[in-house]
C-alpha positions in Angstrom: 61.2 92.0 84.1 64.9 91.3 84.2 67.3 94.1 84.9 64.9 96.4 86.8 66.3 99.3 88.9 64.3 100.4 92.0 65.1 104.0 93.2 64.6 104.4 96.9 65.3 107.4 99.1 66.0 107.4 102.9 67.1 104.4 104.9 68.6 101.2 103.5 65.9 99.2 101.7 65.1 95.5 102.2 66.9 93.0 99.9 65.4 93.3 96.5 64.0 90.5 94.4 66.1 88.6 91.9 67.3 90.8 89.0 66.2 93.9 90.8 68.6 96.5 92.3 67.8 99.1 94.9 69.5 102.5 94.5 69.2 104.8 97.6 70.8 107.6 99.5 71.7 106.2 102.9 70.3 108.5 105.6 73.1 107.3 107.9 76.0 108.8 105.9 74.5 110.6 102.9 76.2 108.3 100.3 74.5 107.0 97.2 74.5 103.2 97.3 73.1 100.2 95.5 71.6 97.1 97.2 71.9 93.9 95.2 69.7 90.8 95.1 72.3 88.9 97.3 71.9 91.6 100.0 75.4 93.2 99.4 75.8 96.9 99.2 78.0 98.9 96.9 78.9 102.6 96.7 77.8 104.7 93.8 79.2 108.0 95.1 82.3 109.2 97.0 84.4 107.4 94.4 87.7 108.4 95.9 87.1 106.3 98.9 86.7 103.2 96.8 90.5 103.2 96.1 92.3 100.1 97.2 94.0 101.0 100.5 96.5 98.2 100.2 99.9 99.0 98.6 101.9 96.5 96.6 98.8 94.5 96.1 100.3 92.1 93.6 103.7 91.9 95.3 105.5 93.7 92.5 108.0 95.3 94.9 110.4 93.3 97.3 113.0 96.0 97.7 114.6 94.5 100.8 115.9 91.5 98.6 116.4 90.4 95.1 112.8 90.2 94.2 112.7 86.9 92.3 115.0 85.0 94.7 113.5 83.2 97.6 114.8 85.0 100.7 114.2 84.3 104.4 112.5 86.9 106.5 111.6 85.2 109.7 110.2 86.2 113.1 108.2 84.3 115.7 107.3 87.4 117.6 107.4 91.0 116.2 106.3 91.7 112.6 109.1 91.6 110.1 108.6 93.0 106.5 109.4 91.0 103.4 107.5 92.3 100.4 107.1 96.1 100.6 104.3 97.0 103.1 103.6 93.3 103.8 104.9 91.9 107.1 104.6 88.6 108.8 105.4 86.3 111.6 105.7 82.5 111.7 105.3 79.7 114.3 108.8 78.5 113.9 111.8 78.7 111.5 111.3 79.8 108.8 109.5 81.7 106.0 110.7 82.8 102.6 109.3 85.3 100.0 109.9 85.7 96.3 108.2 87.5 93.5 107.0 85.7 90.3 106.8 87.8 87.1 104.2 86.3 84.6 105.3 88.5 81.8 105.3 86.3 78.7 103.7 83.4 80.6 100.3 84.7 81.8 98.5 82.8 84.5 94.9 81.7 83.9 92.6 83.5 86.3 95.1 86.2 87.2 94.9 89.7 85.8 98.0 90.9 87.8 101.4 90.5 86.2 103.1 89.6 89.6 102.4 87.2 92.4 104.0 86.1 95.6 105.7 82.8 96.5 105.0 82.3 100.2 107.2 79.4 101.3 107.6 77.5 104.6 111.0 76.0 105.2 112.9 74.0 107.8 109.9 72.9 110.0 106.2 72.4 109.8 104.3 75.4 111.2 101.9 78.3 110.6 102.5 81.5 108.8 100.8 84.9 109.1 101.0 87.7 106.5 99.5 91.2 107.1 99.6 94.8 106.0 99.1 97.3 108.9 97.3 100.3 107.6 98.1 103.6 109.2 95.3 105.5 110.9 95.7 108.5 108.6 94.1 106.4 105.8 91.6 104.4 107.7 90.1 106.7 110.4 87.1 107.6 108.2 86.1 103.9 108.0 85.0 103.8 111.6 81.5 102.3 111.7 81.5 101.4 108.0 81.6 98.1 106.1 84.8 97.1 104.2 85.7 94.1 102.1 89.1 92.5 102.1 89.9 90.1 99.3 92.8 88.3 97.6 93.5 85.6 95.0 95.4 82.5 96.0 96.2 78.9 94.9 98.2 76.0 96.0 101.7 75.4 94.6 103.3 72.7 96.8 101.1 71.0 99.3 97.3 71.3 99.9 96.3 74.2 102.1 93.5 76.2 103.7 94.0 79.8 104.5 92.2 82.2 106.9 91.3 85.7 105.9 90.6 88.3 108.6 90.7 91.9 109.7 92.6 92.5 112.9 92.6 95.8 114.8 94.4 97.5 117.7 91.8 98.2 120.4 91.1 101.4 122.2 93.6 100.2 124.9 96.4 100.3 122.4 98.4 103.0 120.7 97.9 104.5 117.3 99.9 102.7 114.6 101.6 100.6 117.1 101.6 96.8 117.0 102.4 94.5 119.9 105.9 93.2 120.2 104.5 89.7 120.0 101.9 89.4 117.2 100.6 86.0 118.3 101.2 84.6 121.8 100.4 81.1 120.4 99.7 80.0 116.8 97.2 77.2 117.6 96.8 73.8 116.1 95.3 73.2 112.6 91.8 74.8 112.4 92.5 76.9 115.5 93.3 80.5 115.0 96.4 82.1 116.6 95.9 83.8 120.0 96.6 87.4 119.0 98.9 89.7 121.0 98.2 92.5 123.5 95.4 94.8 122.3 95.2 92.9 119.0 91.7 91.5 118.1 90.1 89.8 115.1 86.7 91.1 113.8 83.9 88.7 113.0 83.0 88.8 109.3 79.4 89.3 108.2 79.8 87.9 104.7 82.2 86.0 102.5 82.7 85.3 98.8 80.6 82.4 97.3 83.5 80.3 96.1 85.6 78.1 98.4 84.9 80.1 101.6 83.0 79.8 104.9 82.7 82.1 107.9 84.1 80.4 110.9 84.5 82.4 114.1 86.5 85.6 113.6 87.7 84.9 110.1 86.9 83.5 106.6 88.1 80.0 105.8 89.5 79.8 102.3 90.0 76.4 100.7 92.8 76.6 98.0 92.9 74.6 94.8 95.3 74.4 91.9 93.6 77.3 90.2 93.5 81.0 91.1 90.4 81.8 93.2 89.3 85.1 94.7 88.4 84.9 98.4 86.9 87.8 100.4 85.2 88.8 103.6 83.1 91.8 104.7 83.7 93.4 108.1 82.2 96.3 110.0 85.0 98.5 111.3 84.7 99.4 115.0 84.9 102.9 116.4 87.9 103.8 118.4 90.3 101.5 116.7 94.0 102.4 116.7 95.2 100.5 113.6 93.5 98.2 111.0 95.4 95.2 109.8 94.1 93.0 106.9 95.7 89.6 107.6 96.0 86.2 106.0 97.2 83.1 107.9 97.4 79.4 107.3 94.6 77.4 108.9 96.8 74.3 108.8 100.5 73.9 109.5 102.4 73.9 106.1 105.2 71.4 105.9 108.8 72.3 105.1 109.1 73.4 101.4 105.3 73.9 101.0 104.5 77.0 98.8 101.4 79.1 98.5 100.8 81.7 95.8 99.1 85.0 96.5 98.2 88.1 94.4 95.5 90.7 93.7 94.9 91.9 97.2 92.1 94.5 97.8 90.8 96.4 100.8 87.9 98.8 100.0 85.0 100.5 101.7 81.7 98.8 100.8 80.5 95.3 100.6 80.7 94.6 96.9 83.4 92.5 95.2 85.9 94.6 93.1 87.8 93.8 90.0 91.5 94.2 90.5 93.1 97.2 88.8 96.8 97.9 89.4 97.9 101.3 90.6 100.1 103.1 88.2 103.9 102.6 89.0 104.5 106.4 89.1 101.9 106.6 91.9 102.7 103.4 93.7 106.5 103.9 94.3 106.2 107.3 96.1 103.5 105.8 98.4 105.8 102.8 99.2 108.7 105.2 99.8 106.8 106.8 102.7 107.5 103.5 104.6 110.9 102.3 103.2 113.7 104.1 101.4 117.1 103.0 100.3 120.1 104.3 98.2 120.4 101.0 96.3 118.6 100.6 92.9 115.2 99.0 93.2 116.5 95.6 92.0 119.5 95.5 94.3 119.3 93.9 97.8 120.7 96.1 100.6 124.0 94.5 101.6 127.6 95.4 102.5 130.1 95.1 99.6 127.2 95.3 97.1 128.9 97.8 94.7 128.2 101.4 93.8 124.8 101.1 92.1 122.8 103.9 93.6 125.5 104.9 96.2 125.3 108.1 98.2 128.4 110.1 97.3 130.0 113.5 98.3 133.4 115.1 98.1 135.7 115.6 101.1 136.1 119.2 102.1 138.9 118.5 104.6 141.9 116.3 104.4 141.8 114.8 107.9 139.8 114.4 111.0 136.0 114.5 111.3 133.8 115.2 108.2 130.1 115.8 107.8 128.2 115.2 104.6 126.0 117.8 102.9 122.3 117.4 103.7 120.9 114.1 102.3 117.2 114.6 101.7 114.5 112.0 102.1 113.3 110.6 98.7 109.8 111.5 99.7 108.5 112.7 103.1 108.4 109.6 105.3 105.4 108.3 107.2 106.7 109.5 110.6 109.4 111.8 111.9 108.9 110.8 115.5 112.0 110.2 117.5 114.2 109.9 114.4 117.2 111.1 116.3 116.6 108.4 118.9 116.2 105.7 116.3 112.5 106.0 115.5 113.3 105.1 112.0 115.2 101.8 111.5 118.4 102.9 109.8 121.3 100.8 108.4 124.5 101.9 106.7 126.4 99.7 104.2 130.0 100.1 102.9 129.8 99.6 99.1 133.2 97.9 98.9 133.9 96.2 102.3 132.1 94.1 104.9 131.3 96.9 107.3 129.1 100.0 107.8 131.8 102.7 107.3 132.0 105.5 104.8 134.4 104.6 102.0 137.2 106.8 100.5 137.2 105.6 96.8 140.5 107.2 95.9 142.4 105.5 98.7 140.3 102.4 98.8 140.2 102.7 102.6 137.4 103.1 105.1 136.5 105.9 107.5 135.8 105.2 111.1 133.0 106.2 113.5 130.5 106.6 110.7 127.1 107.8 112.0 123.9 108.8 110.4 122.3 111.8 112.2 118.8 113.0 111.5 118.2 116.8 111.2 114.4 116.9 111.2 111.8 116.4 108.6 114.0 117.1 105.6 116.8 114.6 105.8 120.0 113.8 107.6 123.8 114.0 107.6 126.5 111.4 107.7 129.5 112.1 110.0 132.8 110.1 110.1 136.5 110.3 110.7 138.6 110.2 107.6 141.2 107.5 107.0 144.9 108.4 106.7 146.2 109.9 103.4 142.8 111.5 102.6 142.8 114.7 100.6 140.3 117.5 99.9 138.2 116.5 96.9 138.3 112.7 97.6 135.0 110.9 96.7 133.4 109.4 99.7 130.6 106.8 99.2 128.2 104.8 101.3 124.8 103.0 101.0 121.9 103.2 103.4 118.3 102.1 104.0 115.7 103.5 106.3 112.4 101.9 107.3 109.4 103.9 108.7 107.1 100.8 108.7 104.6 100.3 111.5 106.5 98.6 114.3 109.1 96.8 112.3 111.4 94.2 113.9 114.8 95.9 114.2 
């Protein structure tokens, strides 16, 4: 009879017959699970752990740039972040990122409003995109199965991607990536040689459409239509960082473009339907890794104007001045070594091509502007006032701070 449900207690049951599903409590971890006719296993309990662990899963936020404008973020060694929480490296110059908003022009096969343009420019070469997940969120996954998936399609050129789960081994350091992500990128159909203490896991399953397990990854053949690709992996014990990663199997030519969206990373083996996280929840989570004074849509830059500026009044007329405490927008991911540059910080003059505090009344710049952390709460800005300053003058500056996992400075 179609649609039967078989209730089993104890250990994992054998794969049920067609149209039959085995529901059981797994004696290994005490979780209520379902075993499907294709052999995959889904969770029916512990719902909180089914949340998507990837942030910015449809590439809605690219706060380091003007989101809809193709912008170069290129590195051949250390990871460099483009879209929020998504970092990459490339074989050679260069890679660009931009967000596409489908509002009013919905894409067939895509539930998400946004997707990413991932463009190779200048030279033919491989590209790698990844989201390192901090150990605080992934430690409970040790020894468990997870599924990583995304949707993609060709835009310019014809391409095959590789989907994989990388991890930092027990010889590495928690939440620390190697300074060189890939020591070599490999020819077409050859995976990169990953950096020190960075290893790719062998997948156990992949999605039925357009994919095949080859070595330590899933090969994903793109077409002109949105397709979901996925792989199932068993997380090792003792890992120091998990890194869901996508890389090109071939070597895209200059000006080739790939589209990506609806990225998911969940515990369990079953395919999930993409559901976006509410913006009011997503942004504070992103701000743990990257904060800025600029408005969301404004790219951090010198002479970018006063939108979102940090401002305070001078309490002296000359000499050195220290700002009131400037608090973090939300508590950042890490406070380690902030005073020694553990967070990547940059200052921007709103009205001139330098990194100095600006006196708006006199339209002149301070000198010796420095940002100094004061602990877990926030920081101060110190500077030397320009000539002709007065008590009560408005002093302004912009800033951004990254607390990403091993970002290229």
